[in-house]
C-alpha positions as CSV (number, residue, x, y, z in Angstrom):
1,X,24.9,58.2,131.8
2,X,24.9,61.0,129.5
3,X,23.8,58.8,126.9
4,X,20.7,57.6,128.6
5,X,19.6,60.9,128.4
6,X,20.1,61.2,124.2
7,X,17.3,60.0,121.5
8,X,18.6,59.2,118.2
9,X,16.7,60.5,115.2
10,X,17.6,58.7,112.0
11,X,17.4,61.2,109.3
12,X,17.8,58.7,105.9
13,X,15.3,58.2,103.3
14,X,17.0,54.8,102.6
15,X,15.8,52.0,104.9
16,X,19.0,50.5,104.7
17,X,20.9,53.6,106.2
18,X,18.2,53.8,108.5
19,X,18.9,49.9,109.9
20,X,22.5,50.5,109.7
21,X,21.8,54.0,111.7
22,X,20.1,52.2,114.7
23,X,22.4,48.9,114.3
24,X,25.5,51.0,115.4
25,X,23.3,53.0,117.9
26,X,22.4,50.1,119.8
27,X,26.0,48.7,120.0
28,X,26.9,51.8,121.0
29,X,24.9,51.5,124.0
30,X,21.7,54.2,122.6
31,X,18.5,53.0,123.4
32,X,16.1,55.5,123.0
33,X,14.7,56.7,119.0
34,X,12.6,58.9,117.6
35,X,11.5,58.0,113.9
36,X,8.5,59.9,111.7
37,X,5.0,58.5,111.9
38,X,4.4,55.5,109.7
39,X,8.0,54.9,109.1
40,X,8.7,51.0,109.9
41,X,10.7,50.1,113.6
42,X,11.3,47.1,114.6
43,X,11.8,47.2,118.3
44,X,14.2,45.3,120.7
45,X,13.9,44.7,124.4
46,X,15.6,47.6,125.7
47,X,14.4,50.0,123.3
48,X,12.4,53.7,124.0
49,X,10.8,54.7,121.3
50,X,8.9,57.8,120.7
51,X,6.8,58.4,117.1
52,X,6.9,61.7,116.1
53,X,3.4,63.3,113.7
54,X,2.8,66.2,112.4
55,X,1.2,66.9,115.8
56,X,4.2,66.4,117.6
57,X,5.6,63.6,119.6
58,X,3.8,60.7,121.1
59,X,6.1,59.5,124.1
60,X,5.4,56.3,125.2
61,X,1.9,55.0,125.6
62,X,0.5,58.4,125.9
63,X,-1.8,59.2,123.1
64,X,-1.4,62.7,123.4
65,X,0.5,64.1,121.3
66,X,3.5,66.7,122.8
67,X,4.0,69.7,120.3
68,X,7.5,70.1,119.0
69,X,7.8,73.9,119.5
70,X,10.2,75.9,117.1
71,X,12.0,78.7,118.8
72,X,13.6,81.8,117.2
73,X,13.7,84.3,119.8
74,X,13.0,84.8,123.3
75,X,9.2,86.3,123.0
76,X,8.6,82.6,121.4
77,X,10.3,81.0,124.4
78,X,8.8,82.9,127.0
79,X,5.2,81.9,125.6
80,X,6.4,78.1,125.2
81,X,7.4,78.1,128.3
82,X,4.4,79.6,130.0
83,X,1.7,77.4,128.1
84,X,3.7,74.3,129.6
85,X,1.9,72.8,132.4
86,X,3.1,71.8,135.4
87,X,4.5,68.1,135.4
88,X,4.1,68.8,131.5
89,X,6.8,68.5,128.9
90,X,8.1,71.3,126.6
91,X,9.8,69.9,123.5
92,X,11.9,72.5,121.8
93,X,13.6,72.9,118.0
94,X,15.6,75.7,117.7
95,X,15.8,77.4,114.7
96,X,18.6,80.4,115.7
97,X,20.3,80.8,118.8
98,X,20.5,77.4,120.9
99,X,22.9,77.7,123.7
100,X,21.9,80.8,125.8
101,X,18.1,80.0,124.7
102,X,18.6,76.7,126.4
103,X,20.0,78.2,129.4
104,X,17.3,80.7,130.0
105,X,14.2,77.9,129.5
106,X,16.3,75.7,132.3
107,X,16.4,78.7,134.3
108,X,12.4,79.9,133.8
109,X,11.1,76.1,133.8
110,X,12.9,75.2,137.6
111,X,11.4,72.3,138.5
112,X,8.0,72.5,137.3
113,X,8.5,70.4,134.1
114,X,10.7,68.1,131.8
115,X,12.6,69.7,128.9
116,X,13.5,68.2,125.2
117,X,15.6,70.1,123.0
118,X,16.4,68.8,119.3
119,X,19.8,69.1,118.6
120,X,20.9,69.0,114.6
121,X,23.9,67.1,114.8
122,X,26.3,65.2,117.1
123,X,27.9,68.4,117.8
124,X,25.3,70.6,119.4
125,X,24.9,67.6,122.0
126,X,27.5,68.4,124.5
127,X,25.9,71.7,124.8
128,X,22.9,70.7,125.3
129,X,23.2,68.1,128.1
130,X,25.7,70.6,130.5
131,X,23.7,73.9,130.0
132,X,23.6,75.5,133.1
133,X,25.3,72.2,134.4
134,X,22.1,69.9,134.3
135,X,20.9,70.6,130.4
136,X,17.7,69.3,128.4
137,X,16.6,66.3,130.6
138,X,16.3,64.5,126.9
139,X,18.4,65.9,123.7
140,X,16.9,64.4,120.5
141,X,19.9,64.5,117.9
142,X,19.2,63.9,114.0
143,X,22.0,61.8,112.7
144,X,22.0,61.0,108.9
145,X,25.1,58.4,109.1
146,X,26.3,55.1,111.2
147,X,29.7,57.0,111.7
148,X,27.9,60.0,113.7
149,X,27.2,57.7,115.8
150,X,30.9,56.9,116.7
151,X,31.0,60.6,117.1
152,X,28.1,61.1,119.5
153,X,29.6,58.7,121.4
154,X,33.0,60.4,121.5
155,X,31.2,63.6,122.6
156,X,29.0,62.3,124.9
157,X,31.4,60.3,127.1
158,X,34.0,63.3,127.3
159,X,37.7,64.2,126.4
160,X,39.7,61.7,126.3
161,X,43.5,61.3,126.8
162,X,45.0,63.5,124.4
163,X,48.5,63.2,123.1
164,X,49.4,59.4,124.0
165,X,53.0,59.5,123.9
166,X,53.6,56.1,121.9
167,X,57.1,54.0,122.1
168,X,58.1,51.1,120.5
169,X,60.3,48.7,122.8
170,X,62.1,46.0,122.2
171,X,61.3,42.6,123.9
172,X,64.4,41.3,126.0
173,X,63.0,38.5,127.7
174,X,59.5,35.9,127.5
175,X,59.4,33.6,130.0
176,X,56.8,31.2,132.0
177,X,55.2,32.9,135.4
178,X,53.3,30.2,136.5
179,X,49.6,30.1,137.2
180,X,47.7,33.5,137.7
181,X,44.5,35.0,138.0
182,X,44.1,36.7,134.3
183,X,40.9,39.3,133.4
184,X,39.2,38.9,130.6
185,X,37.7,42.1,129.6
186,X,34.2,41.8,127.4
187,X,33.1,45.1,126.1
188,X,29.5,46.3,124.6
189,X,31.4,47.5,121.9
190,X,32.9,45.2,118.5
191,X,36.7,46.4,118.1
192,X,38.6,46.2,115.4
193,X,41.5,43.5,115.2
194,X,44.1,46.7,115.5
195,X,42.4,48.3,118.9
196,X,43.1,46.8,122.1
197,X,43.7,48.0,125.7
198,X,46.7,49.5,127.2
199,X,47.5,47.2,130.1
200,X,51.0,47.0,132.1
201,X,52.4,46.0,135.8
202,X,53.8,49.8,135.8
203,X,52.0,53.3,135.2
204,X,54.8,54.4,133.7
205,X,54.4,52.5,130.5
206,X,51.6,50.6,129.4
207,X,51.5,47.5,126.2
208,X,49.3,47.5,123.9
209,X,47.2,44.3,124.2
210,X,44.8,43.9,121.0
211,X,40.9,42.5,121.2
212,X,40.3,39.0,120.1
213,X,38.9,40.4,117.0
214,X,40.8,37.5,115.2
215,X,40.5,33.9,116.3
216,X,42.5,31.4,115.9
217,X,42.1,27.8,114.4
218,X,40.5,26.4,117.5
219,X,38.4,29.4,118.4
220,X,36.1,32.1,117.0
221,X,36.9,35.6,116.9
222,X,35.6,37.2,119.8
223,X,35.5,41.2,118.7
224,X,34.2,42.4,122.0
225,X,37.1,40.5,124.1
226,X,40.3,41.9,125.0
227,X,42.1,39.5,127.1
228,X,43.9,41.8,129.6
229,X,46.8,40.8,131.4
230,X,47.4,39.5,135.0
231,X,44.7,41.1,137.9
232,X,47.4,43.2,139.1
233,X,48.0,44.9,136.0
234,X,47.1,48.2,135.0
235,X,44.7,49.3,132.5
236,X,44.0,52.8,130.9
237,X,40.7,54.4,131.8
238,X,38.7,57.0,128.8
239,X,39.1,59.6,131.1
240,X,43.0,59.1,131.2
241,X,43.1,57.5,135.0
242,X,44.4,54.2,135.6
243,X,43.0,51.3,137.5
244,X,44.0,47.7,138.5
245,X,42.3,45.3,135.8
246,X,40.9,43.1,138.8
247,X,38.5,46.5,139.8
248,X,36.9,47.1,136.3
249,X,32.9,46.7,136.8
250,X,30.4,46.6,134.2
251,X,29.9,50.0,132.8
252,X,33.2,51.2,133.2
253,X,34.8,53.2,130.0
254,X,38.1,52.1,129.0
255,X,40.4,53.7,126.5
256,X,40.3,51.4,123.2
257,X,43.0,52.4,121.1
258,X,45.2,51.7,117.6
259,X,49.0,52.2,118.2
260,X,49.5,55.5,116.7
261,X,45.8,55.7,115.8
262,X,42.5,56.6,116.7
263,X,41.0,56.2,120.6
264,X,37.5,56.0,121.7
265,X,35.8,54.8,125.1
266,X,34.1,51.8,125.0
267,X,31.9,50.3,128.2
268,X,33.0,47.2,130.2
269,X,29.8,44.7,129.4
270,X,31.4,42.0,131.9
271,X,34.8,41.0,133.1
272,X,35.7,37.5,134.0
273,X,38.8,36.3,136.1
274,X,39.9,32.6,135.5
275,X,43.3,31.1,136.9
276,X,45.5,30.4,133.3
277,X,49.3,29.9,132.7
278,X,50.8,33.1,132.3
279,X,54.2,34.7,130.7
280,X,56.0,37.6,131.8
281,X,56.8,39.8,129.2
282,X,60.0,42.2,129.8
283,X,61.0,45.0,127.3
284,X,63.7,47.7,127.5
285,X,62.1,50.9,127.4
286,X,65.7,53.2,127.0
287,X,67.2,51.3,130.1
288,X,64.4,50.8,132.2
289,X,62.7,47.5,132.8
290,X,59.1,47.3,131.7
291,X,57.2,44.0,132.4
292,X,53.1,43.1,131.6
293,X,51.8,39.4,132.3
294,X,49.6,38.1,130.0
295,X,47.9,34.3,129.4
296,X,49.8,32.4,127.3
297,X,47.5,31.4,124.6
298,X,47.3,31.8,120.6
299,X,44.4,34.9,120.7
300,X,46.1,36.7,123.3
301,X,48.4,39.4,121.2
302,X,50.7,42.6,121.9
303,X,51.1,44.8,118.9
304,X,54.5,45.0,117.3
305,X,56.2,47.0,114.4
306,X,55.6,44.3,112.1
307,X,51.6,42.9,113.7
308,X,50.0,42.0,116.3
309,X,51.8,38.8,117.8
310,X,50.5,36.2,120.0
311,X,52.2,35.5,123.4
312,X,52.4,31.8,122.5
313,X,54.9,32.9,119.4
314,X,56.6,36.0,120.9
315,X,60.3,36.0,121.5
316,X,63.0,38.2,122.6
317,X,63.6,41.4,120.3
318,X,60.1,41.8,118.9
319,X,59.6,45.5,118.7
320,X,56.3,46.2,121.2
321,X,54.0,49.1,121.0
322,X,53.1,51.1,124.4
323,X,52.4,54.2,126.1
324,X,54.4,56.1,128.4
325,X,52.4,58.1,131.4
326,X,53.2,59.6,134.0
327,X,54.4,57.4,136.7
328,X,53.1,58.4,140.0
329,X,49.1,57.6,140.7
330,X,47.0,58.1,143.4
331,X,43.6,56.5,143.1
332,X,44.0,56.1,139.4
333,X,45.0,59.9,139.2
334,X,48.0,61.4,137.8
335,X,50.3,62.8,141.2
336,X,53.6,64.8,141.2
337,X,55.4,62.9,143.7
338,X,59.1,60.4,144.0
339,X,58.0,57.1,143.1
340,X,59.8,54.0,142.0
341,X,57.8,51.0,140.6
342,X,59.7,47.5,140.1
């Protein structure tokens, strides 16, 4: 994954802010860090730490520093490439142009050595990762606040679906649907109460199923979890494709959204499929029936015009939020064909 090629270098002088940056980065799946020599850093299992001193970077357990070479023009780049031994590491910090010089460095080095490049902000990371299709082996990005981690995550995950067509549709019936296999989606991110997944029985309309960031009188909040629905249901992925809930795997990127609000990619940490009592929610989308099968429970909530309502309390007439999508799909991707789903 792209994030495995990104290292976070916190630039905050305040220790509390630095710790917040590192904590947010870990929650978003970034585990590679670059810290200035002498800066306190408590490493956790899974972290990869590089120390930057005045003489360069100390990578892993190698005591020999790798110099960070400032590059301002073509001559400096040529000298840096020529001076890097086969099997070595070249670390570049740009002081001028960055995209074309990086492409030149990738072309000139071939496969002789590893190449790291600094990015001055999250906005510079995609170009550094994708230069000449391959990009730098590692991109070190300077981060000044926790909110920049969210920006970085969105950039490295690729383009998210744009222009989602949100609709408010009235529930016309909610009734028991027997015992079925329902899918819990546990993500590697902490979700807000208003965030959730888009799920439904037909790709043409997906309902907004909220996270379990709010618990109940008898259960604690599970802000990483969405009790998403029956195994056959579609769920919208971060790249705009659909997939059946039962097919999700750890590491998949699903789209976490707020009705008429923000969207971001989050990774699946695991799924749990268990047999539970289900209800089927039927809604009227301009005369077309739409359905979603969900577990009947106080912690399973659909988003409505008046807030999030548990399936155990949902009644006909509630205005449910959802998204219209092109109905025809082949292996989850939109195709143009005649189709009818019932």
